[in-house]
Structures are given as C-alpha cells and as structure tokens.
C-alpha positions in Angstrom: -13.1 14.1 1.2 -10.3 12.2 2.8 -12.2 11.9 6.1 -13.7 8.6 5.0 -10.4 6.9 4.4 -8.7 8.3 7.5 -11.7 7.4 9.6 -11.8 3.8 8.4 -8.0 3.4 9.2 -8.5 4.7 12.7 -11.5 2.4 13.3 -9.6 -0.6 11.8 -6.5 -0.1 13.9 -8.6 0.5 17.0 -10.6 -2.6 16.6 -7.5 -4.7 15.8 -5.7 -3.3 18.9 -8.6 -4.3 21.1 -8.2 -8.0 19.9 -4.5 -8.0 20.7 -3.9 -5.8 23.7 -5.5 -4.6 27.0 -8.6 -2.5 26.6 -7.9 0.9 25.2 -10.2 3.6 26.5 -8.8 6.4 24.4 -11.3 8.2 22.2 -10.4 8.4 18.5 -11.8 11.3 16.6 -11.5 13.0 13.2 -9.0 15.9 13.6 -9.1 17.3 10.1 -11.0 17.2 6.8 -8.9 17.6 3.7 -10.6 18.3 0.4 -9.0 16.9 -2.7 -9.5 18.3 -6.2 -10.8 16.2 -9.1 -13.9 14.2 -10.0 -12.4 10.7 -9.3 -12.6 9.1 -5.9 -9.5 9.1 -3.7 -7.4 6.0 -4.0 -4.5 4.7 -1.9 -2.3 7.2 -0.2 1.4 7.6 0.9 2.9 9.8 3.6 6.4 11.4 3.7 6.7 12.1 7.4 10.0 14.1 7.2 8.7 16.4 4.4 5.2 16.4 6.0 3.5 15.6 2.7 0.5 13.5 1.9 0.3 12.0 -1.6 -3.2 10.9 -2.8 -3.8 8.9 -5.9 -6.7 10.4 -7.8 -7.5 8.6 -11.0 -5.7 10.8 -13.5 -3.3 12.4 -11.1 -1.6 12.3 -7.7 -2.5 15.2 -5.4 0.1 16.4 -2.9 -1.1 18.0 0.3 0.6 19.5 3.3 0.2 16.8 5.9 -0.6 19.2 8.8 -2.6 21.9 7.1 -4.2 20.1 4.1 -3.0 22.9 1.8 -2.5 21.8 -1.8 1.2 21.7 -2.6 0.9 20.5 -6.2 0.0 17.5 -8.4 1.6 14.9 -10.5 -0.2 14.8 -13.9 -1.3 14.0 -16.4 -1.6 10.2 -15.8 -4.4 7.7 -16.2 -5.6 4.8 -14.1 -3.8 5.9 -10.9 -4.9 3.7 -8.0 -1.9 3.7 -5.7 1.1 5.8 -4.9 4.4 5.1 -2.9 7.3 7.4 -2.1 11.0 6.8 -1.5 12.2 10.0 0.3 15.8 8.9 0.5 15.8 8.6 -3.3 13.7 11.6 -3.8 11.3 9.6 -6.0 7.8 8.6 -6.1 6.0 5.8 -7.8 2.4 5.5 -9.0 0.5 2.8 -10.8 -0.8 4.2 -14.1 -2.7 3.2 -17.2 -1.3 0.8 -19.8 -0.1 -1.7 -17.1 2.7 0.7 -16.1 4.4 2.4 -13.2 5.1 6.2 -13.4 8.2 7.4 -11.6 8.2 11.1 -10.5 10.5 13.5 -8.8 9.4 14.4 -5.3 10.9 17.9 -5.6 9.6 18.9 -9.0 6.6 16.5 -9.2 7.5 15.8 -12.8 7.1 12.3 -14.2 10.7 11.2 -15.2 10.0 7.8 -16.6 7.5 5.0 -17.1 8.3 1.4 -16.2 6.2 -1.4 -17.8 4.8 -3.8 -15.3 5.2 -7.5 -15.8 1.5 -8.2 -15.1 -1.9 -6.8 -15.9 -4.1 -4.3 -14.0 -1.5 -3.0 -11.5 -3.5 -2.1 -8.3 -1.4 -1.6 -5.2 2.2 -0.3 -5.1 4.6 -0.3 -2.1 8.2 1.0 -1.5 10.3 -1.1 0.9 13.2 0.9 2.4 14.7 -2.3 3.8 15.6 -3.5 0.3 15.1 -0.3 -1.6 12.6 -2.1 -3.9 9.2 -1.3 -5.2 6.5 -4.0 -5.2 3.6 -3.8 -7.6 0.6 -6.0 -7.1 -1.0 -6.9 -10.5 -4.6 -7.7 -9.6 -5.7 -9.5 -12.9 -2.7 -11.7 -13.3 -2.1 -12.4 -9.6 1.6 -11.6 -9.6 3.9 -9.0 -8.1 6.4 -7.0 -10.1 9.6 -6.2 -8.3 11.5 -3.1 -9.3 14.9 -1.7 -8.1 13.9 1.7 -6.8 17.2 3.3 -7.6 17.8 2.1 -11.1 14.2 1.4 -12.2 15.2 -2.1 -13.5 12.6 -4.9 -13.2 14.2 -7.5 -10.9 11.6 -10.2 -10.9 8.0 -11.3 -11.1 6.6 -13.2 -8.2 3.6 -15.4 -9.1 1.1 -15.6 -6.1 -2.3 -16.4 -7.7 -5.7 -14.9 -6.9 -6.8 -11.4 -7.1 -4.2 -9.3 -5.3 -5.0 -6.2 -3.2 -3.0 -4.2 -0.8 0.5 -5.0 0.5 2.6 -4.2 3.5 6.2 -4.9 4.7 7.4 -5.4 8.2 10.7 -3.6 7.7 12.9 -6.7 8.1 12.4 -8.8 5.1 8.8 -9.9 4.8 6.1 -8.7 2.3 2.5 -9.5 3.2 -0.1 -9.5 0.3 -3.8 -9.5 0.8 -5.4 -12.0 -1.7 -9.0 -10.9 -2.0 -10.6 -14.0 -3.4 -8.7 -16.7 -1.4 -9.2 -15.7 2.3 -5.4 -15.6 2.7 -2.5 -13.3 3.1 0.5 -14.5 1.2 4.0 -13.9 2.5 7.1 -13.1 0.3 10.8 -12.7 1.3 11.6 -9.3 0.1 15.3 -10.2 -0.5 15.1 -13.6 -2.2 11.6 -12.9 -3.6 10.6 -16.5 -2.5 7.0 -17.2 -1.6 7.1 -18.4 2.0 3.5 -19.4 2.3 0.0 -18.3 3.5 -1.7 -17.1 6.6 -5.4 -17.9 6.6 -7.6 -14.9 7.5 -10.8 -16.7 8.4 -13.3 -15.6 9.5 -12.4 -12.7 7.4 -13.6 -12.7 3.7 -12.6 -10.6 0.7 -9.5 -9.3 2.4 -8.5 -5.9 1.1 -6.5 -3.8 3.4 -3.3 -5.0 5.2 -0.8 -3.4 7.6 2.3 -5.1 9.1 3.9 -3.7 12.3 7.5 -4.8 12.7 7.7 -3.7 16.2 4.9 -5.8 17.8 5.3 -8.3 15.0 1.6 -8.5 14.1 -0.2 -7.7 11.0 -3.8 -6.6 10.5 -6.1 -7.6 7.6 -9.3 -5.6 7.0 -12.0 -7.7 5.2 -15.1 -7.0 3.1 -17.4 -8.8 5.6 -16.6 -6.2 8.4 -13.9 -8.3 10.1 -10.5 -7.0 11.1 -8.1 -10.0 11.6 -5.0 -9.8 13.7 -2.2 -12.3 13.0 1.1 -12.8 14.8 3.5 -12.7 11.9 6.1 -14.9 13.7 3.5 -17.6 14.5 4.3 -19.8 11.5 2.8 -20.1 8.0 -0.3 -21.9 7.2 1.0 -23.5 4.0 
C-alpha cells in the first residue's frame, strides 16, 4: 500500500515545518489508500500534476495510477531493478533506474520503453528530472557519483564525483542540486548548470540521511534521517565545506 510512503512524507514535512515556522495546528490525515500490483515493495515515486498521474517504481516495472482516484492507468514493463522514476511532462518522457546499471527512457503517452541509457556509475538508485536545466540526474549509490543526462537528446553530459553512498536528490528550481549522502552525515550541493560541486551542508544531529526535499520558495531544504531526525537547513546560509 502507498499509505506508508505518503504518511511518512506528511509526517516529515509537518515536523520540519514546525522547526522552521510558527506552530501549525492543522491536522494531517491519510485521505486515500492506493493499492499497487506486484510482489515487490513500492520504491520512489513521481507525480505529473498536470496529467494527474502518479508513477510508482515497483522492482520489475513502473505502475501508473490516476492521482485522484488511484485507478490503475497502465504500467511500464518489463524492466528489472527499478528503484526510482522521474517524469519530464514537457518532453513527454519518463526515466527510471533499471538493472544493468542503466536508465530506461519511456514515452508518457504509450508507456513504452523507447531506449536505454548506460549509467556512468554502478548501482543507480535515485533519479531526478530538473526542469530548470532539462537534465536528468542519476545517483549511483555504489560508486558515489552522479550521471548527468540531457533529457531531450539522451546524451550523457557529465559524471559528477561526490563520494559516499548516495541516496535521494532534490533541486530547488534555480540551479542547485542537493544530494543526501547516507554514510557521511552530509548533503552535498551541485550547480546544475556547471555541474560543479559547491560543497557540503552537515546534517548533524541527523544520521544515515536518506530523504531530501528542497523548496525554492522558502529556500530551505529538509533531510530525513535514519535516526528519526528531520533536519531543516536554510539553503542560502552558506556551505559547510
């Protein structure tokens, strides 16, 4: 059930907001429970707000649901090792990490896989589309680097070495990529245009940072950690190194 993932997100954002803003007395609640087919656990998800579709990575496939009703709209299959999915609505393309250290590209209309792009690292985990640069970023967990792909052409543009075991990523919409480094208690920052590593934000007292979300409006980002902490950081406050 997707309720678990959706509930964790709501709790994390609620806790983070409480650390950064006046007390919020609103009550958050689960509004729907969507079942997803398949035996594998649900991985990372992507939303197309205009088309009202929810894309759920599911091990051997990507399940596509109606965002409002939960009705199954189709699936992208067969694939293997799918952990994360990203969509580029303006390009009518989706991207998913897949087995063989690769990225599968699929058509958002037909849900057919149109090509496979070899990642420049091992064990691709998270994937993210940045509309600001029209680039796809792939976090390779085992090799600690990020593969940068031109979303329009499918060309690999660069490989950004970061080190550590990389987990989720988020962009702020105006040129910064934030990457959670699970084993180093840091979030690394990359310029999405020059692909230069700008430095680190320490996330102590958080440990084993996994989830990350950047908000370009309030200019904060949130890091969810394995020790139960949600760390809120002002992204314009300067880098730690």
